[in-house]
C-alpha positions as CSV (number, residue, x, y, z in Angstrom):
1,X,24.1,10.5,-10.9
2,X,20.5,9.5,-11.4
3,X,17.8,10.5,-9.1
4,X,14.1,9.4,-9.1
5,X,11.4,11.1,-7.1
6,X,8.6,8.8,-6.3
7,X,5.5,11.1,-6.2
8,X,3.0,8.7,-5.3
9,X,4.0,8.7,-1.5
10,X,3.9,4.8,-1.3
11,X,4.7,4.8,2.5
12,X,1.9,7.3,3.3
13,X,0.3,6.0,6.5
14,X,-3.7,6.3,6.4
15,X,-5.8,5.1,9.4
16,X,-8.0,6.4,12.0
17,X,-5.2,8.4,13.7
18,X,-3.6,9.6,10.6
19,X,-6.4,10.8,8.1
20,X,-5.8,11.5,4.4
21,X,-4.0,14.8,3.7
22,X,-6.5,17.3,2.1
23,X,-4.9,17.3,-1.4
24,X,-5.7,16.7,-5.0
25,X,-6.2,13.1,-6.0
26,X,-3.3,11.2,-7.2
27,X,-2.6,10.5,-10.9
28,X,-4.8,7.6,-11.8
29,X,-5.3,5.0,-14.4
30,X,-7.9,2.2,-14.8
31,X,-6.9,-1.3,-13.8
32,X,-10.2,-3.1,-14.7
33,X,-13.0,-2.1,-17.0
34,X,-16.7,-2.2,-16.0
35,X,-19.2,-0.4,-13.9
36,X,-17.8,1.1,-12.0
37,X,-14.3,1.2,-13.3
38,X,-11.5,0.4,-10.8
39,X,-8.7,3.0,-10.7
40,X,-5.3,3.0,-9.1
41,X,-2.1,5.5,-9.0
42,X,-0.2,5.0,-12.2
43,X,2.8,3.0,-10.8
44,X,0.7,0.8,-8.6
45,X,-1.7,-0.1,-11.5
46,X,1.3,-1.2,-13.6
47,X,2.9,-3.4,-11.0
48,X,-0.5,-4.8,-10.0
49,X,-1.0,-5.9,-13.5
50,X,2.6,-7.2,-13.8
51,X,2.0,-9.3,-10.7
52,X,-1.3,-10.8,-11.8
53,X,0.2,-11.7,-15.3
54,X,3.3,-13.2,-13.6
55,X,1.2,-15.7,-11.7
56,X,-1.2,-16.5,-14.5
57,X,-4.0,-14.5,-12.9
58,X,-5.3,-12.6,-15.8
59,X,-9.1,-13.1,-15.9
60,X,-8.9,-15.2,-12.7
61,X,-7.9,-12.4,-10.3
62,X,-10.3,-9.6,-10.3
63,X,-9.7,-5.9,-9.1
64,X,-12.8,-5.2,-7.1
65,X,-12.3,-1.7,-5.5
66,X,-9.3,0.7,-5.9
67,X,-9.3,4.6,-5.6
68,X,-12.2,6.1,-3.9
69,X,-13.2,9.7,-3.3
70,X,-14.1,10.9,0.0
71,X,-17.7,11.1,-1.0
72,X,-17.5,7.5,-2.3
73,X,-16.0,6.3,1.1
74,X,-18.8,8.1,2.9
75,X,-21.5,6.5,0.8
76,X,-20.0,3.0,1.5
77,X,-19.7,3.8,5.2
78,X,-23.3,5.0,5.4
79,X,-24.7,2.1,3.2
80,X,-22.8,-0.4,5.3
81,X,-23.9,1.0,8.5
82,X,-27.5,0.8,7.4
83,X,-27.4,-2.7,6.0
84,X,-24.9,-4.4,8.6
85,X,-24.9,-2.4,11.5
86,X,-22.2,-0.5,13.5
87,X,-20.1,-3.4,14.7
88,X,-19.7,-4.8,11.2
89,X,-19.1,-1.4,9.7
90,X,-16.4,-0.5,12.2
91,X,-14.7,-3.7,11.6
92,X,-14.5,-3.6,7.8
93,X,-15.0,-0.1,6.6
94,X,-12.8,2.7,7.4
95,X,-14.3,6.3,8.1
96,X,-14.4,8.9,5.3
97,X,-11.1,10.6,5.4
98,X,-9.3,7.6,7.1
99,X,-9.4,5.0,4.2
100,X,-6.3,4.2,2.3
101,X,-8.3,3.7,-0.9
102,X,-8.3,7.4,-1.0
103,X,-4.6,7.3,-1.9
104,X,-5.0,5.3,-4.9
105,X,-2.6,2.8,-3.6
106,X,-4.9,0.3,-2.1
107,X,-6.9,-2.5,-4.0
108,X,-9.2,-5.1,-3.2
109,X,-8.9,-8.3,-5.1
110,X,-11.2,-11.3,-5.6
111,X,-11.1,-14.7,-7.3
112,X,-13.3,-14.4,-10.3
113,X,-17.0,-15.6,-9.8
114,X,-20.4,-14.7,-11.0
115,X,-21.1,-12.9,-7.8
116,X,-18.5,-11.1,-5.7
117,X,-19.1,-9.5,-2.4
118,X,-17.9,-5.8,-2.7
119,X,-17.2,-5.4,1.2
120,X,-15.6,-8.8,1.8
121,X,-14.6,-10.3,-1.7
122,X,-13.4,-13.9,-1.7
123,X,-9.6,-14.1,-2.2
124,X,-8.4,-17.4,-0.8
125,X,-4.9,-18.7,0.3
126,X,-4.7,-21.5,-2.3
127,X,-4.4,-21.6,-6.1
128,X,-3.7,-18.4,-8.2
129,X,-4.6,-16.1,-5.2
130,X,-2.1,-18.0,-3.1
131,X,0.6,-17.6,-5.8
132,X,-0.2,-13.8,-5.9
133,X,0.3,-13.5,-2.1
134,X,3.7,-15.1,-2.5
135,X,4.9,-12.8,-5.3
136,X,3.2,-9.6,-4.1
137,X,6.0,-8.1,-2.2
138,X,8.4,-8.4,-5.1
139,X,6.0,-6.1,-7.0
140,X,5.7,-3.7,-4.0
141,X,2.4,-4.9,-2.5
142,X,1.7,-6.1,0.8
143,X,-1.3,-7.5,2.6
144,X,-2.3,-4.6,4.6
145,X,-4.5,-5.9,7.3
146,X,-3.2,-9.4,8.4
147,X,-4.7,-11.6,11.0
148,X,-3.4,-11.0,14.6
149,X,-2.6,-7.3,13.9
150,X,-6.0,-5.9,14.3
151,X,-5.1,-4.0,17.5
152,X,-2.4,-2.3,15.4
153,X,-4.1,-1.6,12.3
154,X,-7.6,-0.9,13.6
155,X,-9.2,-2.8,11.0
156,X,-10.2,-6.7,10.9
157,X,-8.3,-9.2,9.0
158,X,-8.9,-8.6,5.1
159,X,-7.2,-11.3,3.0
160,X,-8.3,-9.3,-0.2
161,X,-6.8,-6.0,0.7
162,X,-3.5,-5.1,-0.6
163,X,-1.5,-1.9,-0.4
164,X,1.2,-0.7,-2.7
165,X,4.4,0.4,-0.7
166,X,6.9,0.1,-3.4
167,X,10.4,-1.7,-3.6
168,X,12.2,-2.8,-1.5
169,X,9.4,-2.0,1.1
170,X,7.2,-4.8,0.0
171,X,9.7,-7.3,0.3
172,X,11.0,-6.1,3.8
173,X,7.5,-5.8,5.3
174,X,6.7,-9.4,4.1
175,X,10.1,-10.8,5.3
176,X,9.8,-9.1,8.7
177,X,6.0,-9.7,9.1
178,X,5.4,-6.1,9.8
179,X,2.4,-4.0,9.1
180,X,3.0,-0.5,7.7
181,X,2.4,1.0,11.0
182,X,5.2,-1.1,12.7
183,X,7.6,-0.6,9.8
184,X,7.3,3.3,10.1
185,X,8.0,2.9,13.8
186,X,11.0,0.7,13.0
187,X,12.4,3.5,10.7
188,X,11.8,6.0,13.4
189,X,13.9,3.9,15.7
190,X,16.7,4.2,13.1
191,X,16.2,7.8,12.9
192,X,16.6,8.1,16.6
193,X,19.8,6.1,16.3
194,X,21.2,8.3,13.6
195,X,21.6,5.6,11.0
196,X,19.8,4.2,8.0
197,X,18.1,0.8,7.8
198,X,20.0,-1.2,5.3
199,X,18.6,-4.0,3.1
200,X,20.0,-6.2,0.3
201,X,17.8,-7.4,-2.5
202,X,19.5,-9.4,-5.3
203,X,22.2,-7.3,-6.6
204,X,21.0,-4.0,-5.2
205,X,21.7,-2.5,-1.8
206,X,19.2,-0.1,-0.2
207,X,19.6,2.5,2.5
208,X,16.3,3.6,4.1
209,X,16.2,6.6,6.5
210,X,13.5,8.8,8.1
211,X,14.1,12.6,8.2
212,X,11.8,15.4,9.2
213,X,9.3,16.2,6.3
214,X,10.6,19.8,5.9
215,X,14.3,18.6,5.7
216,X,16.1,20.9,3.3
217,X,16.6,19.3,-0.2
218,X,20.4,19.7,0.0
219,X,20.5,17.6,3.1
220,X,18.8,14.6,1.7
221,X,21.0,11.5,1.2
222,X,21.8,10.6,-2.4
223,X,22.1,7.2,-4.0
224,X,24.5,6.0,-6.8
225,X,21.6,4.2,-8.5
226,X,18.6,6.4,-7.5
227,X,16.5,7.9,-4.8
228,X,12.9,7.9,-3.8
229,X,11.0,10.1,-1.6
230,X,7.9,9.4,0.3
231,X,6.0,11.3,3.1
232,X,4.7,9.0,5.9
233,X,1.9,11.4,7.2
234,X,3.6,11.2,10.7
235,X,5.7,14.4,10.0
236,X,8.5,12.3,8.4
237,X,10.1,11.8,4.9
238,X,11.2,8.4,4.1
239,X,14.2,8.5,1.8
240,X,15.2,5.4,-0.1
241,X,18.5,5.2,-1.8
242,X,20.0,2.2,-3.8
243,X,23.2,1.3,-5.6
244,X,24.0,-1.7,-7.8
245,X,26.8,-4.0,-6.8
246,X,29.6,-4.3,-9.5
């Protein structure tokens, strides 16, 4: 039986109520050359580039900001606060320690242009950017801060900010129109009911369950096709198993 453990914790929730755990930084690779370079967690970087290539976005969709250290996030917070004021900063910039950019799983994207706004890059709903939006879920990415969900995420609508959550979670969140906060709450409801959330994608069947983070390894469910593990930063461990039909 093949087992895959996903070390990137793709379902790790980072927001004002759930700060980034004090741990070493993720395994990073560059996704864009330049000054400064843009870095992402290895798996997220590979799938981001695959999605951009798939929609013909090479050279047209530009990675603007990926992984940030806590010090970099603090500098962005303080600089934006000085230039734009408190109301704007709280709307568009997460406090140091509370930014999911620190996970290496978040990316800000822009439509290529001579001048790109670092805080609010232009990423329209049309053209190649619109094509990216439609395909993102299949590559494990979701629009993290959608319009109308500000009261849940605590961040204003950011059409440029995408988060890697992995497969099949990207498709599920997009299909059900859920934020990461809402999705984790849904999985917790299934945990309370004592059953996994089940989802079919193509020829694969997935079972997704939430268990206590300290659950013994021998009690974790297996999958005929494989298994992924991700902490949720809320005391839980999300176990995703899958099997292939036929």
